[in-house]
N, C-alpha and C positions, 0 to 999 in steps of 0.2 A: 072598501072592504067593510062591510055592515057590521058594527058591534053591537052590543048589548048595552043601551043606554043607562048610566048609572047616576044617580044623584050626587051633588057636590057633598054632602055630610058622608057618604061612604069613603072619600078619598080621606078627608080630616079623620074620621074613626080609624083608618087604616094606620094614617102615621102615628095617631095617638097611641093605639095599641103598640106599636112597634118602637114607642117612646122617643119618637123623632119629632113631635109637634111642640113647639116652643109655645106657642099662643093661638087661639083662634079670634081672626079679625072681626070685630063687631059689626052688624048689621048685613051680614052674608046671607043669602037665601039657600040654606042648607039643602032645599029640596030642588033647586035649578038643577036641570040635566047636565051632564059634561059631555059636550059633543065631542072633545078632542083634548087629548094632553100632547104638548109639543113643546121644544126648546127652539124651534125654528121660526121664527118671527113672520117670515114669508108664507108660512103654511097657515097661519092662524085663521079661524072662522070665529063667526059668533057662538058664544058657549066654550071656549076653549079655556082650559086649565093651563097656564102658560109656566114652563119651568125655566129659571135664570140658571143656567149652566155654563162652565167654562172661565178659564183664566182671562179670555180676552172679551169677556161679557160687557156690554156697555148699557146705560140707561136708555140709549137712544132704541135699542132693539126692544126694550121692555114698552116705550113709548109707540112703537109701531104696533105692538102686538094689541095693546090696549085700543089705538085706533081702529083696529080690524076686528074688535068684539070680543078680545078677552074677558073672561068673567073675574079672575083672580090670578095671582102669581104664586108661586113656591120659590122660597129663596132663603139664604142665610141670612141675608141682612135686607132690611127694607128700602125702598127708593121712592122717598118722600115726595120729588118731584113729579112722579107720575100718579096720576090718580086713579089708582087701582087697588083694591083689597091685597094685603100680602099675608101669606100663610107662611110663616117662618119656621124654620125646621133646624135641627142641630147639626145634621150631616147631609149635604146634598147627594154626595154619592150614595149613600145607603137609601135615600128616598125614591130616587128616581126609578129603579127596578120595581120596588113595589108597586108605585103610582102605574108604570107601564103594564106590570103584569095584571092589575085589576082593570085597567082600560081595556085591555084585549081579551080579557075573561080567562085568565090562567090558562093559556092554549097548551103549555108544555103536559098539563095534566092529561090531556086527550091524544097525547103522542106518545111513541116510545123515541125519547131523544137520549142518543149517545154521545157522551162528552169524553173526549181523548186530549190529556195533557202529557207534557214530557217535553225535554230539551230538544230532542230530534225524532224526527219520523211521524209527527201527527198529522202531516199531509198524507203521506202514503199510506198510513192506516185508515184514515178517513176515506179515502177512493177505494180501499181495498174493502171496506164496510160498503160503500156505496154499492160497488159492483157485486157484491154478494146479496144484498138486501134487494137489489134492483132484479138480480135472477129469480130469487125467491117470490117477489112480488109479481112478477111477470107471468109465472107459473099459477099464482093465484088470480090472474087478470085484474091486478090492481094497480095504481099508478105507481111511477118509479119513486123511489126516497128522496128526499130532501138532503143538501149538504149546506153546510157553513163553514168554509176555511178561509186559509190564508191566498187560496188559488183563486176559487170562484165561489160564488152564491146560487143556490135554487131552490125555491121554495114553493113551486107549482105555479107560481103568477111572476117572478122575476128570475132574472138569469144574467149576473153580470160578474166581471172581474173583480175580485175583492182587493180592500186596500188595509183593511185590519184583519187580524186573526180572528177576532171576537167582537163583533158589533156592539156600540154602545146599547143601553137596555132597550130603549124605544123602538130601535131598528131591529134587535133581536127579538122582542116579543112579538113586532110586526111581522117579521118571517115565520115564526112559530104559528101565529094566527092564519097566516096564508096557507102554510101545510096541512094546518087542521082543515081549514076551510076547503081547500083543494083534496082532502082524503088522501093526503100521501102516507100518514101513519107512522113512519120512521123518519128521523132527521139525524145525521151524523154531524157533529160539529168539533171544530178544534176549540180549546179552551185555554186562551193564555194566562201566564201568571199575572199580568196585569189586570186581564178580566177578573180573576178571583180576587186579586187584592182589592180592586177598587169597585167590587159588588155589580159587575155588569151582568153576572150570571144568577144573581141573587133572586130568589122565587123559582128558579128554574128546576122542574123536577127531571133528574136523569134518571132514565131506565136502567144504564149502565154508566159507569164511570171508569175508564182505563187509564193506567198510569204506565207509561213507557219506560221513562229512563230520567236522569236527572244529571246535568252538569252545570257549569257556570255559564250565563249570558243573561243578558239584561241587566248587569250590574252597573249602576251609575247613579249619580245624585238626583237625577230624575226619574229613576225606575225604581230599581231594588239597591238600597244603600249596601247591603252585604248579601251573601249566599243564604244565609240563614232566612232571611225576609223573603228570597227567591223560592227556596225550597219551601218554606211553612206556607207560602201562599197557594202553591201548587197543591199541596195537601188538603187544603180546603175543599176540593172538589168531592172529596168523599162525604161529606155531611150532607149532601143533596142528592147521593144516589141509593138506589135500591140494590143495586149489585156491583161490587168493586172486582176489577181484573188488574193484577199486580205483575209485572215482570220480575222474577226472582233473581235475574242475571243484573239488574241495575244497581248501581251504587248505592249504598244507604237503604237496602232492600227491606232490611227488618224494620226500619223507620217506618217505611212506605206502607207495610204489611200492617204494622201496629195500628196505624191511622185508618187503614182501609177496614180492619176487624172492628174498630170501636162503633159501638151502635147496636152490633148484632148482626148486622147486614151480611148475605152472602158474600163470599171471596172466592174468586178463582184465579189460580196462580198458573203462569205461563214460564217457560224455560228453555234453554237448550243445553243447560249443565246440569240442573236437577232433576234427577228421575222421579222425585216425589211431587213434582209441580202436576197440576191437575191437567195440563195440555204441556206435553213435552216433545221436543222434535229432537231427532237424531238423522244420521246418514245424510246430511247436507252434501250435495254435490251438484257440478254442472254436468249438463249433458247438451252439447251443442250451446245454441244460446239460451236453453231454459235451465232453470234451476229446481232440481229435486229434491224432496226432504221427507223423511217421514214422522207421522205424528200419532201419539197416544193419547187420547183422552179417557175421562169417565166412560164415553158413550161409545167410542170407535176407534179402530186402528187403519190407517190407511196412508198410501204415499200421496203428498200433494206435489204440484208443479205451478211454479211462477215462469210466465213467458217475457217478463221484462227483466232488465240487467240488474246487477247489484246483489252480491251474497248477503248483504246487511238486511236485505229486505225480508230475509226468511224472520226476524224478530218482529216486524210490522205483521206480517201473515199472521205469526202465533198470536199476536195482540188480538187481531181480528177474530181468529177461531174462537179464542177465549170468551170474547165478547157474545160470539154467537151461540157457544154453548150455554151461557147464562141466559139468552133470550130464546132458546130452543129454536134455532134457525137449523133447517135441513140441511143435512151432511152433503147432499148431493149440489145443493144451491152454494154452498161454502167451497167445495172443489171447484165446480164450474166458475163461479164469480173470480176466484182467486187467479185462475186460468186466463181468464178474458183482462184481468186488471190493467189498467194503464193510469199512469198520474201524470197530468199535464205538465210538461217543463221538467220531471222528475226522472234523471237517468235516460235522458232522451239521446241516443247515440247516432252519430253521423259520421258518413267517411267520404273521401272523395274517391275516383275513380279506380284508383291503383292502391287504396289501403294506406297510402302513405300519411294522410292525415285522419286521424280519429277524434272528433270533436264529441264530447259529452256535455250537455246542457244541463243543468243540476240547480236545484235551488239551495244547495248547503250553503249556510249564511253563519252558523256559530263554531266554535271550537270543536264541539263534539262530532257535529257534521261533517266537518272538515276531515277530522281524524279518519272517522268513518269512510270517507271517500276515498281519500289516498291509499288507506290501505287495501281497498278493494280495486283500485285502479291497479295499484302495483303488483297484487296478485293476478288479475285478469290479463295486464299487458307488461309482463315482465321484460326489463330491458329497454323500454321506449322511453324517450325523451320525452318530459312532462313540464307542459306549459300552462300557467293558470292566469286566467283572467278574473279579477274580482274587485271588489271595492268595499265600503261600509257606509251605512245610512247615516244622515245626519242628526245629531242632537238626541241620539238615542242609543242604547247598548254600546256604550263608549269602551266595553272591556273588549269588545270584539276587533277592534283595531289592533290591540297587542296579540291577541290569541290568533288571529289568521294570518298576521304577519310571522308570527313564529313557526306557526304549522306549515304554512305554505312555503316559507321560506325554507323549510328545513326537507320539504319534499319535491320540490320543484326545479327544475334546471332554468327556468325562466319565468318571470312574472311580469305581467302588465296590469298596472294597477290603474283603475277608471272609477266612472261615475256609477253609484248606486243607491237611488234616492237620496241626494245629498241635501235636499230640502232647503233650508235657510242658511247652512253652511257652505263653504266653499269647497268644490270638489279637489281642486290640487292640494289645499290645505289637509283635506281628511287624508288623500293618498301619501302625502309627507310625512305624516304621522303614522300612519301603516308603515312606511318604507324605513321607520328606525328600527323596525323589528325583523326585516326581511335580511335572512341571511345567503340570498343568491343574488344573480344578476336580475335586475329589475328596470322597468320604464315605466313613466307615467304619461298616460294618454287620456285625457278628461272625458274625450267624445268615445263613448262605448262602442258604437259601430266602428270606429275606427280602429280601437282596441283590439276587437276581436278579427278586423281584416288584417290586421298588423300580425296577430299571433298565428293566423292561419297561412297568410303567403310567406312567413319567415321559415316555414319549415323544409328544411331540406333533407332530412333523415326522417324515418318513421317516428312520429310523436304522436302525443296523447294531448288534447287541449281540453282543459277542465274551465268550462265558462260557468260560473256559479253565481248565485245570489237572485237571480231574476227569473230564470226559468221560462215560463211562455208568457210573462206578463208584457203588456203592450203599454206600460204608462211608465214614466220616470217623475218623481216628486221634486219639482224644482220651485225653491220660494214655498209658498203655502199651497201651491196647486200641483196637479197632476197633469203633465203634458202627454200627449200621445207619441208614441215612438215604435218602431220596429221591434218585436221580440227578438231575443237571443237566438231562438230557432231559425227566424227570419235572416238574422244576420248570417247566421251560419249557413244557410242553403245558398244565401248569395254568394258570398266569399269562397265557399267551396268549389261552386262553379266557376269563379274567376280563377282559382288556382289551377283547375283542370285546364281551362283554355290556355293560361300563360305556360302549362308544362307539356303542352300538345297531347293531353289525356282526354280531350273533348269528344265525347262520341259523336255529336254532330259534325265535327270536323273529318271524322273519317269518314261520315256519309258522303259529305260534299267533295271529298277525295277517293270516291270509289275505285277509280282507274289504278290506284295504287295498292288497294286493298283485293284486288281479284285473287291474287295467289292464296289469300286467306279463305276467300270464299271457295275456291276450286276444291278445297278439302272436303267440301259438302257434294262435289260432284257425283251425280249419280244417286244421291241419296234421294228418298221418295218423302216429301213433306205434304202432310194435309192440312189446309188453312181453313178454318171455320170464320167467314167473314161475314159481318152485320150488314144486311143490305139497307140500312138506314144510312150507311155513308155513301151511298150512290145518290146523286141529285144535288141539290143546293149546298149540301154540307160536304161533297165530295172536293170541294175546293182546298180543303184545309186536311184531307186525308191523303197519307203516304203510302199506305198498304200496297196499292197496286204499282206503284214506283218500286218498292221494295221486291215485289212479286218478280218485275221486269229483271232486277239486279240479280235474283236468285237464278232464274232462267239462263241469264247470261254467264252464269257460272256452271252452269249443267246440273241444277236442281231440279228434280222431276215434282212440279208443285201441282197439286189438286185444289182448288177453290171449291169450297160447298157454301153456299150463301142462305141466309134466311131473307125476310123482308116483311115482318109484321106491321110496321106501320105503313107500307105499301099497300097491303091489304087492307088494312082499316081505312086507309084514304080512299081507296078504289070502291070499297063497300059503302062508303058514306055518299060517294060520288053518285053510286047505282041506285041509291036509297035501299040499300040491303041490310036488313037489322042484323045485328051482330050480338052475342054475348058470352061470357067466358063462365066456365065450369072448372073448380080446382085448378086454376091457371092455363086452362086449354080454352081455346075458342071452339063453341061448338060449330061443327061443320056438317050441314046439309048439302045437298048437291048443289044448290045455288053458290052457297058460300064457297064450296070446294072448286067451282066453275071460275068464280071471282078470284080467289087465291091462285089458283093454277095460271091465270091471265096475268096477276101481278107478278108473280114469282117468275115464270118462264118468259111472258112476253116483254115485260117491264125491266125488273131488275136484272134478271139473268143476261138480257140482250145489251143493257147499258154496260154490265160489266166487261162483256166480249168487246164493245165498242171501246170502252176505255183502255183495254189491254192492247189492242189492236193500234190505237193513238200511241203507245209505247213500244212498237214493233214485236209485241207479242202474239203468236198465232194461237188463238183460244177458239175452243168449241163449246158452245152452251147445249146443254143437254139436261132432260129431266131424269128424275129418279125411275121413270117409267119406260124411258127409251131402253131397248133391247134388254127389257127385263134387268136392268142394272141394280135397282133397289126392290124388293118386295116386301111386303108387310100385311099384317092382319088388323082387324079393327081393335083398338085399344081399349075402348067402352061403348058399348051400344049408345050409352047416354050422351056420348061426345059427337055422336055421328060419324062421319067420314075422316077421324083420327086415327092415324096409323101407328102400329108397334112395330119396328123393322125387326124381320125375321131371316133375311138373307141379303146379302151384296154378291153380284155377278161381277168379278172384275175385269170380263174380257173386254168390254166397251172401253174401260179406263185404261189398261195397257195398251189396247190396240193404238188409242190416240196418243199416249205418252210415248211409245215406241215409234212413232211416226213424227213426232217432235210437236205435238199440240198439247195446250194446256186445257184439260177439261175443267168446265165451270158447271157445279150440279146444283140444281134446285131440289128441294126436300120432298118432291111429289113422288109418292111410291105407287107401285103397282098392286093393286089388291087382288084377293083369291078370286074375286068374281070378276075380274078383268077390268074393273074401275079404278080411279085414282083412290088414292089416300094422302091426306095432309100430314106428314110428319114433321117433329121436331127437329130443326137444324143442326142443333148441337148433336142429338141422336144420329143423325145422318152422318155428319163428319166423323165421329167417333167408329161407326160401323164402317165406313169405307176405310178408316186408317187401319181398323184393325183387319180386314179384309185383305188390304195390300201388304199388310207388316210393314207399315210405314217406320221410318226411323223416327220421325217428330210428327206430332199433332199439335197445332197452334191453335187456341180460342183467342180470338181478339174481343174483347169486351170493353163496357164503360166503366169497369172498377180497376183498383189498383191490386188485383190478385185476390187470393184467398183470406178473408179477414176472420181472425178469431173472434173479434167483436165486430158485427155488420155496422155498427153504427160509429166506429172507431178505425179511420183509414190506418191509423199508428199500428193497429195490431195486424198488418199484412204480414203474411208468411213468405219471405222470398225463395224457400226450398224446402221439399219435405219428400221422402220416400213414404212407400205405400203403406208401411206400418205406422208412420206417424200420422198419414192421413186418415187411417181406419181409426187410432186412436182419438184423433180430434173429433171423427164423426159420431164415436160411441159416446163420448163425452158431451156430445149436444153442442160443441162450438162451431161445427159447420152445419147450420141448418138454413132454412127457407129457401130461397131460389139457387142458392149456391151448392145445397147437399146434391142435387141430382146431378149437377155438372160434375163436382167431384167424386161421386160413385161413378159416372161415366169414365173419368180419367183414370181410377184405380183399375176398372174393368180392362180399359185398354192397355195399361201396362202389363198386367196379368195375362191379356191375350197376344202380347206379342210386339206392342207398340214401344219403339225405343224409350220415347219422353214425351212427356205432355207439358206445354206451356200455356199456362193463362196469363195474358198479357194485357196492360192496359192499351187499348187500341188508340186513344186520344193522344197518347204520346208520339211525337213526331218519329217515323221511322223505326216503330218499336220493333217489327219484324226483322228489319235488318240489323238492328244493334243486337237482338238477340241471338241471330247466327254469328254475329262477329264476337260473341262473348261479352258484350257490355253490359252494365248494370242496368235494367229496365224495371220499371213498375210493374210488379206481378209474381206470379209464383210456377216454379218449375217443379213437376212432380217426376221421379225416377222409381225405378225398383229398388 
């Protein structure tokens, strides 16, 4: 990262201006350029200004820096055994941030940095803001925003899992500089009390600072000695902010408001209780898995929707809305961003096959977040047995051991105490200390994976498992190092599958025992099911594809199956083999007569015939037909600029019903008959939909390579398992279903409105997805109904 090189004298002048410089060493060349400011002796290069930092600092580190070419060092005390000029300062922590800020050229001044502090909700609010800002920036054609959080960090250059809520000053300013150099524009960051107390964020310009709430946390001899020190540290954030956002519903709200108003900066308040707040929420309620709430601001009134669980997230959403009010982010970006928002490892809900076990993975790690989490779970899962898996970190936040033990013990039926970044402390000793405050049955299992396994496999009655503290993190701090481990999400997936297998609930077991399930399949006897099958699954990849096995099973059960296939990859391969040039316009392959002839050869002679042969191997009598055969599919030219690409106008079902009635399975390639008697290449999805509508099919199934409809196309965790037509239209109107998925969903809605009973968009990569869906098993995908 190229920086503007400044002379050493500028750094000494800065320290002197801030009253931090004790003395200037004699003989220094103040005009010498500073090539690097660093406190890592391994990174030193000639011309480095070295910073002596940390309780474990040793003179040998400084000697290494000197040997690698450091020009001088900044320290509280001199190290006479090392021949290097010493720049003595009065306060090391106060000195590092200004030096870092100067070295990187005050990058926060060129960004809109949003700082979020509070005892709980910082991560969720940060991610809500990132989703909103990214929605806004995408509309402007600009890069996505940066984030610096306790979950992960992204600055346009680096992206990694975080270990500190707020990085040390040199790392922090490096991330700001990267964001500036990469044109990110906005960075949202969590600001911890420790960062504010020990000046990590000193010299950072906050375009907006948001104060969420205050509870007791991080009270210990090595962090904050008491609540007042903790609270006053958090309030420092306002001194560096141009705009302040305050939650009027938090404890000590008046004191927070007073600190925010000092200096005459604009203050934006938010609340669910005080109607005088600048951002006020009311009518909070659940609808299905979504949370709806109405918001009134100085600029607008409208209803918002959150699609991730947890009623308490309304407070975090309000905070994000308040910040956006201050930064003039468009209302629509706020609405869509909140609707898409997901927080890795936050309120991630997973269930086994029959919903006996619901596992919630969450970062909750202090008294306030525990109390909120239990309130939400008890409201949303009334009457269920609650099992909690958690631990506490080593040598920090010592007050949590009592707090979490009390809260979990008062609200759980059973607790498993386990490892959570024990560091240099013994895990079992930490668990025993927590156990003193637990008022319910508990067990200690230091292996976190085994603790989660025991919690899941022990469930005999409907239970909710709360697995807290680590979320989606993939490392544990053991000793002074971080060790790679599976995340809590990984553990949950593994052991829920084990639970289902051990209780005979495994969908794969049902598939393997097909004969015992034929009575279930017979309920579908006589139904017409149209399946859109990807042609790419034919050939070398067919070894792992189970769709045609499923089709054979459905035929055995008397289901009238019609297959409509594509084959874009085969067309492309054949065009390349024949040296026929090809190009795409607006997502469609330009199709002249040569390309059409090639496409017809690939679809009808290769893919269609291969499917018929594969079905014959499974004792299914199939007949391959083209849409041209018998005037089955007719179409008009979609756009003269696209050549022989067709828009389907009519499906004549006589040929299909004749084949079905005679016991044959029609396999249809999407080449239609044009008005001029020639062929037209049609979209296979459109052909499947049109055939299903014409037949009045009970079910239309699209087998795709994605896990259903995603609210955020970049995040598979936003998949929607079920929706009716009304919800589908809402999501499309909001712009949440876009890109290549939008025309597919529009087609699905049209099919339902035209009389098709149900449309399923399934992940065809899942083994036996079609049969599992027929059996009523949970499959990755989306079901759309009327």
